[in-house]
C-alpha positions in Angstrom: -53.8 -47.8 22.4 -50.4 -47.6 20.7 -48.8 -45.2 22.7 -45.2 -46.3 23.6 -43.4 -45.8 26.6 -39.7 -45.5 26.5 -37.7 -47.0 29.7 -34.9 -45.4 31.2 -31.4 -45.8 29.5 -28.7 -47.9 31.1 -25.8 -46.2 32.3 -22.2 -47.2 31.1 -21.6 -48.5 34.4 -24.7 -50.8 34.1 -23.5 -51.7 30.1 -20.1 -52.3 31.7 -21.3 -55.3 34.1 -21.2 -59.2 33.3 -22.6 -60.3 30.5 -24.2 -62.9 32.6 -25.9 -60.2 34.7 -27.1 -58.2 31.5 -30.4 -60.0 30.9 -31.7 -59.8 34.3 -30.6 -56.4 34.8 -32.9 -55.5 31.3 -35.6 -57.6 32.7 -35.7 -55.4 36.1 -35.4 -52.4 33.8 -38.2 -53.0 31.5 -36.0 -53.2 28.8 -36.5 -56.4 27.4 -39.2 -56.5 24.6 -41.5 -59.3 25.4 -44.3 -61.1 23.1 -47.6 -62.9 23.8 -46.8 -65.2 20.7 -43.5 -67.0 20.0 -41.2 -65.9 17.8 -41.1 -69.4 15.9 -43.3 -72.4 14.5 -42.6 -76.0 15.1 -41.1 -76.2 11.5 -38.6 -73.5 12.7 -36.9 -75.6 15.3 -33.4 -76.8 15.1 -31.4 -78.7 17.4 -28.2 -77.2 18.1 -25.9 -79.5 19.8 -23.0 -77.0 20.4 -25.3 -75.2 22.7 -25.4 -78.0 24.9 -23.0 -77.1 28.0 -21.8 -74.4 30.5 -21.1 -70.8 29.3 -19.4 -68.1 31.4 -18.8 -64.5 30.5 -15.9 -64.3 27.8 -14.3 -61.4 30.1 -14.6 -63.4 33.3 -14.2 -67.3 32.4 -12.7 -68.0 35.7 -15.8 -67.2 37.5 -17.8 -70.3 38.5 -20.6 -68.9 40.1 -22.1 -66.9 37.0 -22.9 -68.6 34.0 -25.3 -69.8 31.3 -26.1 -73.6 31.3 -28.0 -75.2 28.2 -29.6 -78.7 28.9 -31.5 -80.6 26.2 -35.0 -81.1 26.9 -35.9 -84.9 26.2 -35.8 -85.6 22.7 -37.0 -82.4 21.3 -35.2 -79.0 19.9 -35.7 -77.1 22.9 -33.5 -76.4 25.6 -33.7 -75.6 29.7 -31.5 -72.5 30.0 -30.2 -71.9 33.6 -28.7 -68.5 34.3 -26.8 -68.1 37.4 -25.5 -64.9 38.6 -24.0 -65.3 42.3 -26.8 -66.3 44.4 -29.6 -65.8 41.9 -30.7 -68.3 39.5 -33.5 -68.3 37.0 -34.6 -71.0 34.4 -35.9 -70.4 30.9 -37.4 -72.9 28.1 -35.1 -71.8 25.1 -35.9 -72.7 21.8 -33.5 -72.5 18.9 -34.7 -71.6 15.5 -33.9 -70.5 12.0 -35.4 -68.1 9.6 -33.7 -68.2 6.5 -29.9 -67.6 6.9 -30.5 -66.3 10.5 -30.4 -68.0 13.8 -32.4 -66.9 16.9 -33.5 -68.0 20.6 -36.9 -67.8 21.6 -36.7 -67.9 25.6 -39.6 -68.2 28.1 -39.3 -67.9 32.0 -40.0 -71.2 33.7 -40.9 -69.3 36.8 -40.9 -65.8 38.2 -42.6 -63.7 35.8 -45.5 -61.0 36.5 -47.3 -61.8 33.0 -50.5 -63.7 33.0 -49.3 -65.8 29.9 -45.5 -66.6 29.8 -44.0 -64.0 28.0 -41.5 -64.8 25.0 -38.4 -62.7 24.5 -35.9 -62.9 21.4 -32.1 -63.3 21.0 -30.1 -63.2 17.6 -27.6 -66.0 17.6 -24.5 -64.5 15.5 -22.0 -67.0 16.5 -21.9 -70.5 18.3 -18.2 -71.3 18.2 -15.6 -70.7 19.4 -17.8 -68.3 21.7 -21.3 -67.8 21.8 -22.6 -64.5 20.6 -26.1 -63.1 21.2 -27.9 -59.9 20.5 -31.1 -59.0 22.2 -33.8 -57.3 20.4 -33.5 -53.8 21.6 -36.4 -52.1 23.3 -35.9 -48.4 22.7 -35.3 -49.4 19.1 -38.4 -51.0 18.6 -40.3 -48.6 21.0 -39.3 -45.4 18.9 -40.1 -47.5 15.5 -43.6 -48.0 16.8 -43.8 -44.5 18.2 -43.3 -43.2 14.8 -44.9 -45.9 12.7 -47.7 -47.4 14.9 -49.0 -49.9 12.5 -45.7 -51.6 11.9 -46.6 -54.3 14.2 -49.4 -55.0 16.6 -48.5 -54.1 20.2 -50.2 -52.9 23.3 -49.1 -51.1 26.5 -49.2 -52.8 30.0 -50.2 -50.2 32.1 -48.1 -49.5 35.5 -49.0 -51.4 38.2 -49.3 -50.4 41.9 -45.8 -50.3 43.3 -44.2 -49.9 40.0 -41.5 -47.0 39.5 -41.9 -46.8 36.1 -45.0 -46.4 33.6 -46.1 -49.0 31.3 -44.2 -51.2 28.9 -44.7 -52.1 25.4 -45.8 -55.8 24.7 -46.1 -57.2 21.4 -49.3 -58.9 20.3 -48.6 -59.6 16.9 -49.1 -63.3 15.7 -46.1 -65.4 14.9 -46.4 -64.8 11.3 -46.1 -61.0 11.6 -43.2 -61.4 14.3 -41.1 -63.2 11.9 -41.7 -60.9 8.9 -40.6 -58.2 11.3 -37.7 -59.7 12.6 -36.3 -60.7 9.1 -36.7 -57.2 7.9 -34.6 -56.0 10.6 -32.2 -58.9 11.2 -29.1 -57.4 10.0 -29.9 -54.1 11.6 -27.2 -53.6 14.5 -29.4 -51.0 16.1 -32.4 -53.4 16.3 -30.2 -56.6 17.5 -27.1 -54.7 19.2 -24.6 -57.6 20.1 -24.2 -57.5 23.8 -23.9 -60.8 25.2 -20.6 -62.8 24.7 -19.8 -66.0 26.3 -17.2 -68.6 26.2 -17.8 -72.3 26.9 -16.6 -73.3 30.4 -17.6 -76.8 29.9 
């Protein structure tokens, strides 16, 4: 089934929240586009040492209880990403990779997800220093594109589960090669990748 579901839009107040809270907010609202397959291959991975450390919301650098922290995982190119927002903390496996001239992070939650297979979601990295600037692949933009052109990218709709306030959500089922072709086509499109996370190095 290729009928897409458009989640509720975020209000101006929600969009004004800390960048550190934004990702969790998007996840709760069902507004983060997830994929069954990773967006990268092993050959695409790059170790970016400038990511290592703790990053704070660029607008609230003095808040020590809200941060993103990247730690290198062993000797490979992956990172453990810890996102702290007050009393809440979530951990992700973050894989930094490059496709042509573009840089991205593929993030997978290490715990606390509702999918049988850990989901992958994508962020474009437009800058690493002096600030870290990220853009999450926009759910509504992709959902609208797939509604108009269902064959543009393989996907399915996860039906509404008991207790959920909203309906089903779009999940990408395309393989990695298809995903990469798609994101390269739209990497420069600011509607597909609106820059919405801006972090400053804390330490």
